[in-house]
C-alpha positions as CSV (number, residue, x, y, z in Angstrom):
1,X,-0.1,-0.3,0.0
2,X,2.9,2.6,0.3
3,X,4.5,3.7,-2.9
4,X,8.1,4.8,-2.7
5,X,9.9,7.0,-5.4
6,X,13.5,8.3,-5.7
7,X,13.9,11.5,-7.5
8,X,17.6,11.9,-8.2
9,X,17.8,15.1,-9.7
10,X,15.0,17.4,-11.2
11,X,15.7,16.9,-15.1
12,X,13.6,17.9,-17.8
13,X,11.8,14.8,-18.1
14,X,11.3,14.3,-14.5
15,X,7.5,15.3,-14.3
16,X,6.7,13.0,-16.8
17,X,8.6,10.1,-15.6
18,X,6.9,11.0,-12.0
19,X,3.3,10.9,-13.4
20,X,4.1,7.4,-15.4
21,X,5.3,5.9,-11.7
22,X,2.4,7.7,-9.7
23,X,0.1,6.1,-12.3
24,X,1.9,2.5,-12.1
25,X,1.7,2.7,-8.3
26,X,-1.8,3.7,-8.2
27,X,-2.6,1.0,-10.4
28,X,-0.9,-1.5,-7.7
29,X,-3.3,-0.1,-5.1
30,X,-1.2,2.5,-3.4
31,X,-2.7,4.0,-0.6
32,X,0.1,6.7,0.3
33,X,3.4,7.8,-1.0
34,X,7.3,8.2,-0.1
35,X,8.9,10.8,-2.3
36,X,12.4,10.3,-1.5
37,X,14.7,13.6,-2.5
38,X,17.9,12.6,-0.7
39,X,20.6,13.5,-2.4
40,X,19.1,15.2,-5.2
41,X,21.3,18.3,-6.1
42,X,18.5,20.0,-8.1
43,X,18.3,20.5,-11.7
44,X,15.9,22.4,-13.8
45,X,13.9,25.1,-11.9
46,X,10.7,24.5,-14.4
47,X,10.8,20.7,-13.4
48,X,11.2,21.2,-9.9
49,X,8.1,23.7,-10.0
50,X,6.2,21.2,-12.3
51,X,6.4,18.2,-9.7
52,X,5.9,20.3,-6.6
53,X,2.3,22.0,-8.3
54,X,1.4,18.1,-8.2
55,X,1.7,18.0,-4.6
56,X,0.9,21.6,-3.3
57,X,-2.8,22.4,-3.5
58,X,-2.0,26.2,-3.3
59,X,0.3,28.7,-2.3
60,X,3.8,29.8,-4.0
61,X,6.3,27.4,-4.7
62,X,9.0,29.3,-5.8
63,X,9.9,33.2,-6.2
64,X,12.9,34.8,-7.5
65,X,14.1,38.6,-7.0
66,X,16.4,40.0,-9.3
67,X,18.5,43.4,-9.5
68,X,15.5,45.1,-11.5
69,X,11.9,44.8,-11.0
70,X,10.9,42.8,-14.1
71,X,13.7,40.1,-12.9
72,X,11.1,39.1,-9.9
73,X,8.6,36.1,-10.9
74,X,6.5,34.3,-8.5
75,X,5.0,30.6,-9.5
76,X,2.2,29.5,-7.6
77,X,0.4,25.9,-6.9
78,X,-2.7,25.4,-9.5
79,X,-5.0,23.1,-7.7
């Protein structure tokens, strides 16, 4: 009943791979999930945002601040 996914880095296709893994675990009867990010050095910010959005119902995922106001950005979860 417990699904386990280890995400070693936030690569370009990590969100699609995670979706496939979650669907397989769901079909196998998963009731809860362990998402293991230990040792993950990071990677693509866009991939990290996509993956976070799958688990967060609302709120800010990440915000960036630059020297100029036009460099500022904020990504929020889409329920």
